[in-house]
C-alpha angles and dihedrals in degrees: 000000000000107000127198116205119195118209145049109227139098090274091058093048090052091048090045092054092054091046090050091053092054121105088215093063122101103165134353122212114193117202101227101332126174140249091286096051090048089073091057105030145017110271117215116194105226131138107254090219094055097090096180091055090048090052091053090052090048091053095041094055095035092238114196098192134020121206115195113211108181130054103235099069088045092052091045091054107258092147093053090046094052095043091055086056090052093250117145109236136174115219140070125292121252094265094049089046089065085081083080101018094063125032088192092057091050093047092049089053090051091052093047096047098034093244109168112252139136119289108267150178127208108219133195097161134043094244089060086058094046093049094050097049093052089077099035136097117226141281098059124187116232114199132184107232096226136046114308105167092253092304101092099092126084128177104216123200099189141041090242092056093048091052093044094050093043091052091053090054093045087051092056105263086152116042093211097071145349093211121110126210115202120199139182111249113253119209113212141083121306120223139161125230118195132204138178112218136193126182093277111023144021136213133203111259106183141284131250145167120227130202109220101172118090099224135057120279088028096288131146133029126337119266134185085268134303098207144324144206135210142245104032107224091202089070106075126165091271093055091041092060090052092049091053098043099039103034117011102043096045091050096049091044091051091054091045090053089053089050091244100111116189123249124175141038114331121200115199110200109204145184112207109209122172090343091306123116118225122191111241098169145334122230116197095213140035113300124251117247091009092069088061091061100038102048096053086061094052115106099177120086105267094208090054090052095048093042090055093044092052090054098042093252098119095113097081096036113115114212116199129191137202112251089235139110121238137198137180130195119198118225105211136189113259110264096031128168084030125042117332138167121258132203095042114156119245105205112179107049097101090056095058114104113206132194121229089263095055127077138182110204116193119225115161101020141117137182118235118179088342092303123117120238135178117244103171148035094259105048112167135010115210110200134179141179126221147125100264128046093214093055092042092053092047090052092049092051089049089056092046090052089051090053086054096188104178094201093055137086133184142181113263094195104064107151092018095144096051091043091049090053093048122006091192095057 
């Protein structure tokens, strides 16, 4: 099969590697890809929101199946566009993608179908905000309704901060929406539960825990993710049953009733409080950097799984996993998530020798005259498999020190909570 992969981040490099390993793969076309994918696939420099240009690439390279990595083209309707052109594509339709594209849409669905979530208010005016916070305890979570590249959520400790952050969103801080969703703050442990879904069935596709805050001990502003580990020990079989019965099934049934059945990866962002799962958010694709810890643990051919999911044949597909733990640490440009320099050379990557259990997934990188340069805030993901999170983390930090990129920084405490609870885990 000729496979088209949309996206250019660490998630797409991890997916690309698994596609490359499949016996079903003939050629991979990455649109636009990065320096890492260029070693496994043909990168084609096309804007992922220019659907007509994507279609031309699909036709030119006789692509049999398109896999959409990031959320924005999904939310903007790339799947619907390609399906109308009779192109086979893996990912949710535009309506189903509103689960991520609109926090308000997701929250309304929770209210209608009694899906457990934090108490909330959808606000379009400042007086909506003021009325809601009269009866709330602080902190309060302020969320931008639309896509915000992982930076649209603020935990506010005062009325002044809630009003200030809400006003920024009302004034168009994020282009995707001027609506604000206010939520009560839930105290518990965050975790992510992943599924792969076809029009009729779904299958478990891993658990992970992400670290969104930029500084150690989960301090500082939110980022797109500083690192992750898998599996998430907080999700046991008891919690998993509740996630499926109380959250997943009602959501998929709601979409089916609206004749907008879900197809693709589904990421269930959760807060576990007193052994009860609460839905924080849905993502309509694999997480980034969670994908980089889940896919290294996958034993089954990824192309076979996606091929079956895109043709509603998921039911009889057996998905097997390595009995290993996995972690990734993100090497970022100094200054991220604020201002940072681009086009900084990364010199030592070709000299790094990795075992079969270690991986470097490129995120914000490009090749120029055979030299490697940074292009984004999150630049490289260093991932590793093992039996103990402490040892895995130590090995990743050793690799990062070998890379010795002077313009980069990273969190040394990924997995700190689980390690603190049980150093042998």
